[in-house]
N, C-alpha and C positions, 0 to 999 in steps of 0.2 A: 934811848929809843922813845918813841912817842906814839900816840894813837894815830892809826892810819898807815904806819910803816909796814912794809912787806918783809916778812921774815921766813927763814927756813930752819926747821929743827935739824940738828946735826944727826948724821946717820948712826945707827946702833952698831956696836962692835961685832955682832954676829953677822955672818954673810950666808948666802944661800947654800953653800957647800958645807957649812959647819954643822956638826951634830947638834949644837945648841941652837934652838930656834927662839928668837926673841918673842916675848909675849906682851910687849908694850902696846899702848893704845894705837900708835902709828903703824907698827908692823902688822898687828892682827887685822887691821882694817885696810891694809895695803894702801896707805896714804902717800901722796906726793910730798908731804911734810911742809908744804908752803902755806902760809897763813897771813892774816892781817891783824895787827894789834887793835883790840877793841877797848881795852881798859888797862890802866896801870894799877897794879894792886899794891897796897901799902900794908906792911905787917908791923905790929907793935912788938913782936917777939923776935924777929929776924931781920938781919941787914940785907939779906938776899933780895934782889930785885925780881919781881914776878909780874907777869902780864897775862891777861885773858886774851886769847886770840881765836879767830875763826878760821878753821881749816876745812878742807874738802870733806872731811868726815865728821865735822861738828866743832863745837867750842871746847877749848882745853886751856888749862893753866900751864904756862911754861916759865922757866926761870932763865935769867940772862945767860948763864953759862951753858944752857942747852940750845941756844939759838944763834943764828948769824943774820945780820941785816942784809937784805937783798936790795931794797930801795926805800929811801926815806922821803916822807912828804915834806914839802917846804912850807 
């Protein structure tokens, strides 16, 4: 993935009928989970790929395993 790509954060395992209510950044702010990658983050201590992305509720850091690509920029 690269800067400018449109992404979606995968849905949380808890649903509306569940006793467990998710308290993640996206659920508590009722986000549509769609964002644009603004920055590729590099870590000296981890091999996990991370990105800073802008969402409808603000900027957030996401990891590659948490997101799916909707549309890529050419």
